[in-house]
C-alpha positions, 0 to 999 in steps of 0.5 A, a space after each residue: 534537520 536529521 534524515 535518512 540520506 541515500 549513501 551508496 557507500 553504506 551497506 544498506 544504501 542509507 545513513 542517518 545524517 544532516 540535511 537542509 530542512 524543506 522550504 514549503 511552497 504556499 500550498 504545502 504544509 510542513 509536517 514534523 514526522 513521527 513514523 514512516 513505513 517502507 515499501 518494497 519498490 522504494 527500497 529496491 528501485 528508488 534506493 538504487 537509482 537515487 543520487 547520494 544525499 537524497 531523502 526518500 520515503 513515500 509513507 509518513 505520519 506526523 503532526 502539522 508544524 506549520 499550516 500551508 500559507 495559502 490556507 488550504 489543509 489542516 491547522 498546526 498541531 493536527 495529526 496527519 498521514 501523508 503520501 509523496 514521491 520522496 521526503 518521508 524519511 526525515 524529521 520534517 516533510 513538506 507535503 501538498 495539502 491534497 496529499 495528506 489526510 487528517 488522523 484522529 487524535 491518539 491513533 498510533 502513528 506507526 499504524 497510520 503510516 501503513 495506510 498511504 500506499 497500501 491502504 489507498 492502493 487497495 481502496 482504489 483498486 476495489 473502486 475500479 471493480 464497482 459495486 461490491 455487495 454479493 460479488 465473489 472477489 479474489 485477492 492474490 498476494 493476500 498476505 502482502 500490505 496491499 492484499 491484507 487491506 484489500 481483503 478487509 475493505 472488500 469484506 467491509 464492502 459486502 463482498 464474498 472474499 477469496 484470499 489466495 496465499 502460497 501457505 494457507 495453513 500458516 496464514 489462513 486463520 489471520 486472513 479469515 480474521 481479516 474478513 476472508 470467506 475462503 483461503 486458497 493456495 492459488 488463483 486456479 483453486 477458486 472453484 466457480 468463476 469469480 466476479 472480480 480479481 485484485 491481483 497483487 502478484 502478476 506473472 503466471 498468477 495473473 494469467 490463472 486469475 484471469 482464466 477464472 473470471 466470470 463473464 464481464 468480470 474485471 481483473 485489476 492489476 495492482 502489483 508485479 512481484 514475480 517479474 515473470 512474463 505474462 503469457 496467455 494461452 491462444 484464444 484466452 480473449 476470444 470468449 469461445 467458452 461463453 465468458 464474454 466481456 472480461 477485462 484487465 484494468 491497469 492501475 496506478 496510485 497517482 491516477 485519479 483525484 488527490 488522495 487526501 479524502 481517502 487518507 482521512 477516511 482510511 485513518 478513521 476506519 483504522 481508529 474505529 478498528 474497522 481496519 487492522 494494520 499488520 506491522 511485521 517489523 518495527 524499530 527506530 530509524 537508527 535501525 534502518 539497515 535492519 528494516 531494509 534487510 527485512 524488506 529485501 528478504 521478502 520474508 515480511 507478511 505486512 509492513 516494516 515501520 520506522 519510528 522517527 525519534 527526536 
């Protein structure tokens, strides 16, 4: 089969070549891949550390070529979206049936491919907060992949959504269209304290966001794009200002139940137009070099999607 193979001699670290097709285990379905989306972590850390010949790719959509031999998962020809540690940038992918969701027919595969990492991360981060209706929830890094889905899902859940972005003038209209009630230039500008935070930035913004939490508020630390130190001022956790019981919760996508049901639910919401994907770059996998460069430039406000062409 054809696949994007790690090749450290290539400028982008990838080349389109031939490799052996995967041999599914009994609990895995074989997926014919139609689209994949790129994540910053995999085109930086994963790509730089993987040996030559590796097939990477966390997010991929397609159709079931062969159903799992143990009878779990969907039947052949079912459209699906998949999540895995590798293997998505190829014509075929073997996927544990617990790591795939069923997609409604005729849904754009490229749009679906934006959901596995970012959509599931946003959904599970908000679940860590608990009940959402009426809560003031701050989303930092709101123009990124996780941030945009967090804004939409928090709005669907009945929260008052405050979206933080470095450029409100440019991104404010879009964030409000996605469900933000307020758009601010930084977490220190929330005004009154917030009940919860989904932090997709890390560094100093995490510290500022925690400082604006209301009593018993929760900050869910999802991302760290700044790679800057997190330094809290003395007494930050003592509650001497009367704001007792605040907490910081760490987050990892692989923590908790398998994401198959979440992927199916997210795909249904996208097909019903309750969720809007933001694809900032799209092309075929023959243009993978261009896609990698776009992701590394940090200029995208959304996802880069590769259509896997026959």
